[in-house]
C-alpha positions as CSV (number, residue, x, y, z in Angstrom):
1,M,47.7,164.0,141.5
2,L,51.0,163.0,143.9
3,I,52.1,167.3,144.0
4,G,48.2,168.0,145.2
5,R,48.3,165.2,148.1
6,F,51.9,166.0,149.0
7,V,50.9,169.8,149.6
8,H,48.2,168.9,152.0
9,C,49.5,166.3,154.3
10,S,49.5,167.0,157.5
11,L,52.1,169.9,157.9
12,G,51.8,172.9,160.1
13,K,50.5,175.8,158.6
14,K,54.4,177.7,158.2
15,D,55.1,174.6,155.8
16,T,52.3,174.3,154.3
17,F,52.4,178.5,153.2
18,I,55.9,177.6,152.2
19,L,54.5,174.7,149.8
20,K,51.8,176.2,148.3
21,P,53.7,179.0,146.5
22,L,55.7,176.1,145.5
23,F,53.1,174.0,144.2
24,V,51.4,177.1,142.3
25,V,54.9,177.2,140.6
26,I,55.5,173.4,139.7
27,L,51.9,173.9,138.1
28,A,52.4,176.9,136.1
29,V,55.8,175.2,134.5
30,T,54.4,172.2,133.7
31,M,50.9,174.0,132.1
32,S,53.4,175.7,130.2
33,L,55.3,173.1,128.8
34,S,52.3,171.0,128.1
35,V,51.3,174.4,126.0
36,A,54.5,174.8,124.4
37,L,54.6,171.2,123.0
38,K,51.1,172.1,121.3
39,A,51.9,174.9,119.8
40,S,55.7,176.4,120.2
41,G,54.6,179.9,119.4
42,Q,52.1,180.8,121.3
43,D,52.5,183.8,124.0
44,F,53.1,182.5,127.7
45,S,52.3,186.0,129.2
46,E,48.2,184.5,128.7
47,L,49.2,182.5,132.0
48,L,49.7,185.3,133.9
49,R,47.2,188.1,132.5
50,D,44.8,189.6,135.6
51,F,42.0,188.0,136.9
52,D,38.7,188.4,134.7
53,S,35.6,186.4,135.5
54,R,33.5,187.0,133.0
55,S,35.1,183.8,130.8
56,L,33.6,181.9,133.6
57,S,30.6,180.1,133.5
58,Y,27.8,180.2,136.2
59,E,28.7,177.3,137.8
60,D,32.4,177.9,137.9
61,K,32.0,181.3,139.8
62,R,29.8,179.4,142.6
63,F,32.5,176.8,142.5
64,L,35.5,179.8,143.2
65,Q,32.9,181.3,145.6
66,T,32.5,178.3,147.8
67,A,36.4,177.7,147.5
68,L,37.3,181.7,148.5
69,A,34.7,181.4,151.1
70,F,36.7,177.7,152.6
71,E,39.6,179.7,152.6
72,G,38.2,182.7,154.9
73,H,38.3,185.5,152.3
74,Y,34.3,185.5,151.0
75,N,31.3,186.0,153.0
76,G,28.2,186.1,151.1
77,L,25.9,184.2,149.3
78,L,27.3,181.3,146.6
79,D,25.1,182.6,143.9
80,G,27.3,182.6,140.7
81,D,26.9,186.2,140.4
82,W,30.6,187.9,140.3
83,G,29.8,190.9,142.2
84,R,32.3,193.5,144.2
85,M,32.1,191.3,147.7
86,S,33.3,188.1,145.3
87,Q,36.1,190.3,143.8
88,A,37.1,191.6,146.8
89,A,37.3,188.1,148.0
90,M,39.7,186.9,145.0
91,T,41.4,190.0,145.6
92,R,42.6,189.1,149.6
93,Y,43.2,185.5,148.6
94,S,46.0,186.6,146.2
95,W,47.7,189.0,148.5
96,S,47.2,186.9,151.5
97,E,48.6,183.4,149.3
98,F,51.0,185.0,146.9
99,D,51.7,188.9,148.4
100,G,50.3,190.1,144.9
101,P,47.9,191.2,142.4
102,T,45.0,188.5,141.4
103,E,46.2,186.8,138.3
104,D,44.1,183.9,136.6
105,W,46.5,181.2,137.5
106,H,45.6,182.2,141.3
107,M,42.1,181.4,140.5
108,A,43.1,177.8,139.4
109,A,45.2,177.4,143.1
110,V,42.0,178.1,145.1
111,A,39.6,175.6,142.9
112,F,42.9,172.5,143.2
113,D,42.7,173.4,146.8
114,F,38.9,173.3,147.7
115,F,38.5,170.2,144.9
116,D,41.5,168.4,146.9
117,L,39.7,168.8,149.9
118,S,36.3,167.9,149.3
119,R,37.9,165.1,147.1
120,R,39.9,163.9,150.1
121,D,37.0,164.1,152.3
122,G,34.3,162.5,150.0
123,W,32.2,165.6,150.1
124,Q,29.6,166.0,146.7
125,I,28.4,169.6,145.2
126,E,25.1,169.5,144.6
127,Y,23.1,172.2,143.1
128,F,19.6,172.9,144.0
């Protein structure tokens, strides 16, 4: 997780903005290479497919809603119900951070940022 620590070091907002896309590109390339080693005939276009929340579990959706709330894009219930507000928040995040429509790997980026923040600050997530 050295890259994650580098991205979240005490840099100004401008430097963090530059490093986030770089981190995501490195993450995508690394994922592509590890997949290529296991199945050399795989179609890598799946990494760039449009975001679809239907494949996420209830807990995944709640975690993603929380991550989007901490990024300032979601203001709603953390209920695991992926509706219009959740989708709009994901779309705002994608345009804000990556200047483009929502793709699956954007979900990984926002989730990783929140996971890193909660781990670094010693938070625990409990569901009631």
